[in-house]
C-alpha positions, 0 to 999 in steps of 0.5 A, spaced: 198 224 860 194 223 853 196 216 850 198 216 843 193 212 839 199 209 835 203 207 841 196 204 844 195 200 837 201 197 837 201 195 845 194 192 843 197 188 837 202 186 841 197 183 846 192 180 841 198 177 837 195 180 831 193 187 828 186 189 828 182 190 822 180 197 824 184 202 828 182 205 834 180 211 830 175 207 827 178 208 820 179 202 815 187 202 813 185 199 806 180 204 805 186 209 806 187 213 799 194 212 796 199 218 797 198 223 792 205 223 791 206 216 788 202 218 781 206 224 779 212 219 780 209 214 776 207 219 770 215 222 771 217 214 769 213 213 764 215 220 760 222 218 761 221 211 758 217 214 752 222 220 751 228 215 751 224 210 746 223 216 742 230 218 742 232 211 740 227 211 734 229 217 732 237 215 732 235 208 728 231 212 723 237 217 722 242 211 721 237 207 716 236 213 712 243 215 712 245 208 710 240 207 704 242 214 701 249 212 701 248 205 698 243 208 693 249 213 691 255 208 691 252 201 689 245 202 685 248 201 678 252 195 680 246 192 683 242 193 677 248 190 673 248 184 677 241 183 676 241 184 669 247 179 668 243 174 673 236 175 669 240 174 662 244 168 665 237 165 667 235 165 660 241 162 657 241 156 662 234 155 661 235 154 653 242 151 653 243 147 660 237 145 663 236 139 659 242 136 663 243 140 669 236 140 671 231 146 673 234 147 680 241 145 678 240 139 681 243 135 675 240 129 671 241 122 672 246 119 666 246 126 663 249 132 667 252 133 674 249 138 679 251 145 679 250 146 686 256 149 690 260 149 683 260 156 683 261 161 677 268 160 677 267 153 674 262 155 669 266 160 667 272 155 666 268 150 662 264 155 658 270 159 656 274 153 654 268 150 650 268 144 654 261 146 655 255 145 652 258 138 652 258 135 645 258 128 647 259 124 653 266 121 654 271 120 659 275 127 657 272 133 654 276 136 649 277 144 649 274 147 643 271 154 640 267 157 645 259 157 644 258 164 648 262 170 648 265 173 654 259 177 657 255 171 655 259 166 659 259 171 665 252 172 665 251 164 665 256 164 671 252 169 675 246 166 675 249 159 677 253 163 682 246 166 685 242 160 685 248 154 687 253 158 691 260 156 691 267 159 688 266 166 685 270 168 679 276 171 681 277 179 680 284 183 680 291 181 678 291 174 677 299 173 674 305 174 679 310 179 677 317 176 674 320 176 681 315 170 683 317 166 677 322 162 681 316 160 686 312 159 680 316 154 677 317 150 684 310 150 685 308 148 678 313 142 678 311 140 685 303 140 683 302 141 676 308 137 672 306 130 674 300 131 669 301 137 665 308 135 663 314 140 665 312 145 660 305 144 660 304 141 654 299 136 657 299 128 657 294 122 657 292 119 664 288 113 665 281 110 663 281 115 657 282 121 660 287 127 659 291 133 662 290 138 657 295 143 654 296 149 657 298 153 651 291 156 649 289 157 657 288 164 659 290 167 666 283 167 668 282 160 666 288 157 669 286 160 676 279 158 675 281 151 674 285 151 680 279 153 684 274 148 682 278 142 679 275 140 673 275 133 671 281 129 674 284 135 676 284 136 684 281 143 687 287 147 690 284 151 696 287 157 699 290 152 704 294 148 699 296 154 694 295 161 697 293 166 692 300 169 691 302 162 689 297 161 684 299 168 681 306 165 681 304 159 677 300 163 672 306 167 671 311 161 670 306 158 665 305 164 661 312 166 661 314 159 659 309 160 653 312 166 651 319 165 651 323 162 646 327 156 646 334 157 648 336 150 645 333 152 638 327 148 635 324 145 641 319 141 637 313 145 642 318 143 648 315 136 649 321 134 653 328 132 652 327 125 651 321 125 647 325 130 642 331 126 642 326 120 640 323 124 634 330 126 632 333 119 632 327 116 628 327 122 623 334 121 622 334 114 621 328 115 616 332 120 612 338 115 612 333 109 609 330 114 604 337 116 602 339 108 602 333 106 598 335 112 593 342 110 592 340 103 591 335 105 586 340 109 582 345 104 582 340 099 578 
């Protein structure tokens, strides 16, 4: 019987303990050509990978193009408006604020604090109430006629917001409805009346400071004050007073200001004790005038 070369090679390798470099036929195994079937398989894998990459690239281009088209159609005007506001606000800042608050909002020692992190809300409150630009350094910055109009104030706030971040100017409904007056009154008495008084007329504080009257304050000014805590006022974050509670407080304050005093002339509602003192002093003064007049007539 004719021996199988492969079986003979296997027996020889078992006897020698290693596989000979040259086969029984004399051909070198390392010189054998690779099976021709492998090349088409590799080319098929490459084609599949290239195809998948092309599909992914096409999907990304389609999504990006659709998003760009949507953004251009829905927000292009707003972006341009914001850019114009920031640009105008930068010019205003460089003319009126940079000497005290620094080139990069970092503040200037003994002149003005840093504005990094205060946000547009703080700028709006301070500028719209006329407290800034500050006339002179002092413990208390009184309210005065604002130097800038509403749009200029918002432009300046937009610039500070774009550079330093912080609480933005709130939008939407800022005043609660009449159903929230009870909650607003309770929150006002708990959080505000100790400084501003039970009727919001303001009161003196320590070290020459004052809690200002709320007579002239608008909804937005009250809300931004609660967000930023100007001067001695604490910051009321949403963890301390929710937006609903802030809106209720504003509704209570503005309702108190607009309603008539049910007791007659309330002397600007400075309080029952203060009103009684005014009445007593005025009454005694009038009585003294009458006594002196009678005495003068009797002589």
